[in-house]
N, C-alpha and C positions, 0 to 999 in steps of 0.2 A: 375389621380389616386389617391383614397381613399387608405387609408391602412388597403386595404381588404388582410392581410397577409398572412392568412389560404385560399383563393381561390384555386382551384385544376383545373386544365385545364383536361378535356378528351378528349384526341387526336384522339380517333376513332368515338366521337359523331362528334367533329369537318369536319372530313372526310366525314361523309356521310350528312352533310348537305352542305360543299361545295357541294357535288356533289349533290344534290336536289337544290342547288340554281344556279348553273350555267348553261348557257345558252347554246343548244345543237342544233342550227338551223346548216345549212349550211353554210360554210362561205361565201361563194356568196352570201347569204341572208342579211348578218348583216356586221360591219365594222370589227369585232373582237370580239373573245372570250376572257372574262375575266376568269382570273385565279388568284382566291381569295388564301389569305395565314390571315396568326393566329400571329398580332402582333397589343400586347394590348399598351395604349395610342403611337401612331403612330404619330413619328416626322419624316417631310420630309426633305429630303437632295438630292440635285443635283451637283453632282461632277462634276467638268470643263471636263470630257469627256461625259457630257451627263444623265449617269447613277444617275438613280431615288435609294433613299434607303430609307425604313423607317424603326428607331430605335424606341426599345420600351420595355416596364418593361419586369423582367424575362431575359434580356439579348437578349431578341426576335430581329432578323433584318432578312431584303427582301429587293428586288430590282425589280425593272424592268426598261427595256429600253423605253417602251411608257407608264407607268402609266395605264396598263390594265393586261397586264400579267406579273404576278409576281411569282417572285423565291424564297423561305423562304431561308436565309441561315442561321440563328439559331433559332431554335424553342424555347427551356427553357434549364433555368440551365442545366441540365442532371447531372450528378455529380460535377459539379463545377470545372472540371479540363479541360485546352486545351478547353475552350469557345472560339466560335472564335469572333475575334474583343478582347476581355478580359483577355485571358489567364487564368490563374488559380485566381478563382475569392477571395479567402482566400488570395492571397499573393497582386492582383490588389487594392483590398480594406481594408488591413491591418489596416490601419490606420482610416478611418470613421467606422469600424466592431468596432472600440474601445468603440465606442459611441453607436451605431445601426447598426442593421442588420443581425447581423449572430448570432444563436444559441441562440438566446436573448430574451424576452418580449412575444408579439402574434407570432414569428417565433422560439420559442424555441422547441428543437427536429427534425424541420422542415428546416433546414438550413439556407436560404439566400433571404435575400428582398433587392434586387437592383429594384429600380424602375426610371419609366419614363425618359430616356434619352434624351438630347436634342446635338444635335452636328451642328458645323460651323468651316468654313474655317477662320482663321484669319491672312491675310498675315501680319500683324504687329508681331506676339507672336517673341520672343528672344528668340533663344537657348543658351545655355548655351556657346558653339564652336562659338556663334556671328550670326549666318544663322538666317534664318529669315522663317515665316510661318508656320502654323499648323493646324491641325486637331484637334480641341478639344471639348471633349464629356464632358459633365457636367451629372453628375446623381444623384438620393437620395439613402440614405441606413435609413431603417426605421424598431425600432423596434415596436412599437405603434403609435396612432393615434398621437400623439404629439411628441413622442422622436424622431427625426429624425436628418439629416443631409446631405449637397450637397457637393460634391468633383467635382474635373476634373483632367481629363486625356489628356495626348495631343500624338500625332503620328505623321509622318512625310507622312504617307502612309493613304487612308481611309482602308484600311483595317487593320493597325495595325501594330503591334503591341502597344496596348495604354500603356503609363506610366503613373502613378498617379505622381501629382502635390503637391493638396494639396487639405484640406477641409475646405471651405469656412463660411459655416454659420448654426449655432448648433438652434436647438430649443428641449423643452421639458426641459430643467435647471432648477435647484430650489435652494432655500435659505436653505431649511431644510433638503435637500439631501432626500427627502421620496421616494422610489421605485415607480414603477408603472407596470402595466400590471403584467404579469408573469416572473419577473426581479429582481432580488437584486441587480442590476447596483446603484452605489451612482451617484445622479444626481444633486450633489453639484456642482452650476456654476463656483468655480475657481478650479475643481479638474484636473488631467493632462489628461483626453479623449479631454478636450476644448480648443478652441483659446482665449478665454475672459481675461485669468489671462494678457497674451503677450499683448494682446490690451489696456486693462485698464494701463497697465507698460507703456506704449507706447504713451498714450495720445492721444488727439484729433490733435494735432502739428505734432503729430510726426509718423501719421498713422494708431492710433488707435482709441479707442473712450473714452471719458472723464467720468469716474468711469460707473459702472451699474445701471440701471435703473431700480425707481419702480415701472414702469408701465410693468414689465416684470413678477414681484411677485405680488399672493394675500395677505392678511395683513397675513395668515402666512406661509409665505415663498415660498409657491407652486407656479406652473406655472401658470399665469396666459391667459389660454389658447384662452378667450377673445380678448386680444389684438395681442396678439403679434404670429405671422405665425407656423403653421408646415414648415416646413425647406423641403418642397417637390418640385417635378414637376417644374423642372428650363427650361427656357427657352431665348436663348441668340438671340442678334439683334443688329446690329449696328446701328445705327441712320439716318437719312435722308442725311446728308454731308458725311457720312459713316467713319466719323473721332473717336466718342464714341460708346465703345460697353458696352454692357447694358444687365443685367438677372430680367427677371421677378421670376416669384416663388410663392409658398404658395399654400394652401387649408384649407377651413372651417376656425376653430381657430381663429386668428384676421384678416384672410381677405390675400390679395395678395399683393405683395410687388414688387419694383423695386431698384433696386441694381445697379450703375456705377462697371464697371468693368476697370483695369488698361490692357489698348490693348496689351502690349508687356510683361506682366505675366500672365494676363488670375486673377487675383487675385481682390480681391472688393476693390474699394474705399468708406472705411465705410464712412458716413458720420460725424464719429465722435462727435458730440452734437447734441441734439433735436433743429427739427425748423418746421417752414412751407415752403414750397416749392413757389417761388414767382410765377411762369406759372400757377399751378394747383389748388392753395390752399390749397391741399393736405398736411398733417402733415406727417414729415419726423421723425424718428427713427435714434437715432446714429447709431445701430447696423444694422437693415433690412433693410435700405433705405423709400425709399417714397410708402406710403402708395395709392394701387390703388382704391381695392375695398372691403367690406366685414366688416365682424368683429362678437363680440357678438357669435361665432360659426355658422353666418349665413352662408347656402350651397353654395358650389362653391370651384372651385378645377383648375386644369391643365390650367393655363395662356397661353396665347399665342401671341402675338404681330407681326404683320405684315404692314411694311409699306410699299404704294402701290405709287410709283416714279409718274403714270397718276393722281390720283387725290388728293396726298400730304397730304393724311390722315395718320395716325396709327391705324390700325385697331387691336382692343382688344379683343379678344376669351375667352373664361371658358364654364366650363361644372357645374351646378346645381345637386345635386340629388343625390343617391348614384348609384354606378355602375354597382349594378346586375339589373337583368332582369326587375324586378319590383320596382327596387327606383329610377323610375324618372328619368334617367341619360338624362341631354339634354344641348346641347348647346346655348352660350347666345354670342350675339355681340353688341359690343360699338366700337366710334371710338373720334381720336382727332388729332389737327392739331399737337400738341406738346407730345413728347412721352412719359413727367409725367402726360399728360392730361390736362386739364381736359376731361374723358370718356364718351360720351354723345351717346343715345342710340337713337333711331329713336323719341321717344315721350319727348326729351329732357332731360331725368332725367340723373344725375351723380351719374356715376357707386361710385363713393366712397362714398354715401349716404345709398346705400346698405346694412342697419344692421337689418332693419326689413321688414316683408313684400316685401320677395326678390323676389316674382315673378315677379313684375310688372318693376323690372328692367333687361334690356338688351330684344334684338331682340331675341327671341327662335325663333332657325332655324330649329330642325325636334324633331317631336316629336314621339309617338307609334303610329303607322299606317300601315294600311293595304289594296291594292289596289284590285280589282277583280284578281281571279285566280291565287294569287301571292303570295307567303310567307310573313307574317307580319314581321314590322320592332319592335326595341324596343332599348331601353337603348341605342340611337347614341351620342357619346361623347368623349371627350380628342382630342381635332381635332389639327390639325397643318393647315398651310396653303402657298400656295404655287401660286406667281406671277412669271410667266415664263421671260426670257428677252424678248419676242415677244409678252405680255401685255396677257399671257393666264393666267386662278385662275382656280386654283381646292382648294376644299375644303378635306383634307384626315382627317379620322376619325376611329373609333372602332365600328360595329354595332354586336349587340345581334340579337335576333328572336325571333319570337312566336310560339314558339313548343313545342310540348307535348312527352312525359313528357318535365316539363320545366327542360332545359338545361343550362350555361351560357357560352357555347360557343360563340365564336365570329369571327368577319372576318374584315381586314382592308378594307374600300368601298374610294374610291374617284369621287366625284362627280366636276362637271365644277361649273362656279360661272360665272355672267355677271352682269356688273355695270347698274342699274337701270338708272331712269332720275335724281334721287338726287344722285348717285355717291355710294351707298351704292351693296358690293357685296353681288347678289343674288342666291341662291342654287340652281342648276337643279333639276329637279324631279329624274330621274333616273341617274343610273352610269353610269360615262363615258365609252363608247366603241370605243370612235373615232369619233363620230359624230362633227357634226360645223353647227351653225346657220345659218339662210339665212331670208332675208326677203318677206314675205308671202301676198298671197293675202287675203280679209276679206270672200273670199268662205272659204278659207283653215283652217281658225281657227273659224269662229262660226260654233255650236252646243253644244251640251251636252258634259261635264267631269265629270267622277269622280273626288270630290272635296273631300279635306280635308284642314280643317284650325288646322295649328298646336298649336294654343292656347298661352296662359301664363303660365299656370299649370307645378308643378314640382309634376307627380305623376304617378303610371305604367301602368296606365289604359290605355286601348286601344282607340285612339282616334275614332270618329264614321264616315264613309264614308260617303259622302252624295253626290248630285248630283246637278249641276251648269250648267245652257244654257246659252250661250255669244251669243244672238239673232239677228239676221239683223237689223240695223237699230241703235244697240247700246245700247238696253236696256238688263239688268241682271238678271234671274229669277233662282228660286229655294232656295238652302238653302242661297243664296245670294241677295238680292233685290235693282238695281239700274241701273247705266249705265256703260259702258264700251268703250275704245278710243284705237285703236292702232295708234303707230306713229314711222316713221324710223328713229333710232336712229342715225344714222351715222356711227355706229358701225358696222355694217353688219348683225344687225338684227334686231328687230322691239320691240318700246316700248311698253307695256301695262300698262294703266290706269283704275281702279276699282272705282268708288265710289260707295257703297254700305253701307247700315246702318250706316251712321254716320263717315267708315270708308276710307281711301284713299288707297289704292295696288297700290304699283307700281314695276312695274315686266317687262316682257319679255317671247313673243311664243317663244316656242323652239321644232321641230319636233325630238322625241327618240323615242329608241327603249323599250318595256317593260323589266321589270327583268323577264323575262320567255320566253316560247320557242319560242313564237309569231314572225315570221322571219319580219313584214312588221312594219314599225313606226309608232308612232300616233304622233299627236299635244300634248303636253304639254304646258302649261303656269304656272310660277312662279311668284311670287309678296310678298312683304313686306305692311306691313301697318305700318301707323302712330300711332297706340295704339301697337307695337312690336309684331304683328304676322305675321305668315310666313303661306300663302295659294299657295298650289298645285290643277293643274287640270291635269287631262291625259284624252284624248278626247274618249268618246265610238262611236260606231256605229252608224251613222245616227244618229235620235235624244235623243238615249238614249237606246232604244230597250229591247233584250232580256236581257245583260249584268245587265241595273239599273232596271228594275222587279227583276231580281233574288237577285242581293245586298239588295233592298227592302224588297223582300220575306224574307231575311234572317234576317235582321233588325229588321221587325218585331214581332219577337218572343220576343224578348226583351221590346218593345215597347209593346206587350199585357199582358205582365206579369206585367210589371210598371201600367199600366192603371188599370187592374183588381185589381190590391193591395189597389188601391185609389179609388175605384170605379171613374172612370172619363169620360170620353168618347175616343173611337178611333177614330184617323186622318181618316178624307177624302182624304187630299192629304200627303203625305210622299214623301222624296228624291226626289223631280221631278216626282211622279207618283201619277196619282189618284187610291182610292180605294173603291171600292163597297163592303160592309160587305152581309154577309150569314148565319146568325146564327138557329141553330136546336134548342132553346130556349129562342124567344123574352121576354117570362118573366123574365130572367136571362142578355140575351146582346140580342141588340133589333138590327136590321135589319141597323139603324142609327150608331151604336155602343156605345149607353151608356149602361153602366157598372148599373146592378141593385142588390141589394143586396138581397140573396134569404133564404128562411125559414133553410134550410138544406144545406149541399154543393151539389152543383149540377157539374156534369159535361156537358160539351157543344161543339156541333162541330161548330168552328168556319171558314168561306171560306172567303180568301180575294180573289176579282178580279182584279188584278193589270194592271193597264194601263201605258204604255211609251210610248209616239208617236202615232205608229200604232202597235206597240207589246202589246197584251195582253195575261196573264197567269194568273191563279188560283193557291193559297195557302191552305190550309185545316189543321186548327192548335186544337187539343184538349184541351181545357181550364175546370182548374176545379176552382170554384168560390164558394169562402166562406163566410158565413155569416157575416156581419160586424159587430164588436164590439160595 
């Protein structure tokens, strides 16, 4: 959750989007019908009775019995009164609102800014009456991209009411008291809005901190956002032994941090003094905790750490980029054998080093993409992750869409994950609607696939969909050139390994249903590379056929335009198809595809004969060629 506090959500647009993207085939033709909801920054929680909940920003909440059909329990703030789970927001968040989040700064005149909650059941929490066990809901309130705080609430019932307990981490304070955003708020570190004076008074030995840190401030006394985090996006988890409770948090600014909490009170165990973590080698701030990733205002937010008891790894997710549809929002993945790190990606990069050239750090899970005859997906991010008691894995995130006119509508998406040979959780191509993988014959998986390489970039561009063929005998052709192998994973599905163009990709095959109205499932593959990229394939009919040719024909529009501008040569092979060109004016564009500078602007009718397997089609383009400067 980036502090985009002016974001306005249009309910009617979302309703239209849901209607367009939901499956409409008969129930007996597909395992289930997805019912989508709108919860930004969804944090998944499974209650003892098996009900699944997602808690998100703007106090939105939804529930589902099966992770497929969702019910919206609370959409947004409304008037801020009698809000499900939260009650009256002004009363519930009265203390954190003194510092940030209510009619102040970037939300002046707009009411509230309550973001990115996370909820956990803590059996060790001790109530005033001595009873134990509580649902603990941690949330952040924010007035600007740097002035924020994290508080927590407790309840004995999942549905509430939740009672405020304490505000535990603040950001955006200064020595000079300067205002920020549209605010007149005094930001001096020792004012009554904050807990820092109290902590300094206690000292490290008394559970506080040893003085304020010079690292928190610039030379002029202003907030040093390149070192210190923005106190938002909390995520709670117990360690592998189930004994120690931790909170990861942070956004952009100085990066993301990890802070141990007292499991009986929910309050932080502040380090007290600056140090270096003995296990990870990461630096430890006396107030903010163990530094995990980022700094120097490097892109990144929404940390989520999930421990997997089967692999014995802590998997650390976060999201890069800006949250808007064109902001390049994308999820990244690291892992560690220790909760404090070091967290490494598939290429061996340490997350803690990610302060420059951020795109090379972390496995990029999902980019902006569109399969044939399906709505384009954009800005997938701010995820949580679920590993069930029976070992099933799910990635839960919010998804925006490539729609025109451009809307910032979003929906919760749930995709299954399966471990690859190297014990990385690899995300399935299509959303979960109840399918299960199995072992397949070679003949089931050979053929042509629509292919997406999600790459490493953080940008708002749509990724070009290409074609890849897994040939009998183990060759890979098309957008990738190399070899492929299939092996029984022993987990109820088949591993896939592709060696292509100097990269090793490891994943699996999985027959799934497309996210459109087609009733039949198709073979897919998903794999991640040792270069931190993820690749997806969705099988076409036969050897590619009509779909591949149509995809190539549409994509050639852009290729022709770029080739004409550069006076290059048009391709004879493209997206797994062969192309034959016929030009109405060979003096300007030859039948071999060469572009020649004309004496004056010339219009050419250019026809492409596109062949994919046994299917052939023609597409004519009207091309204008201008003289070379």
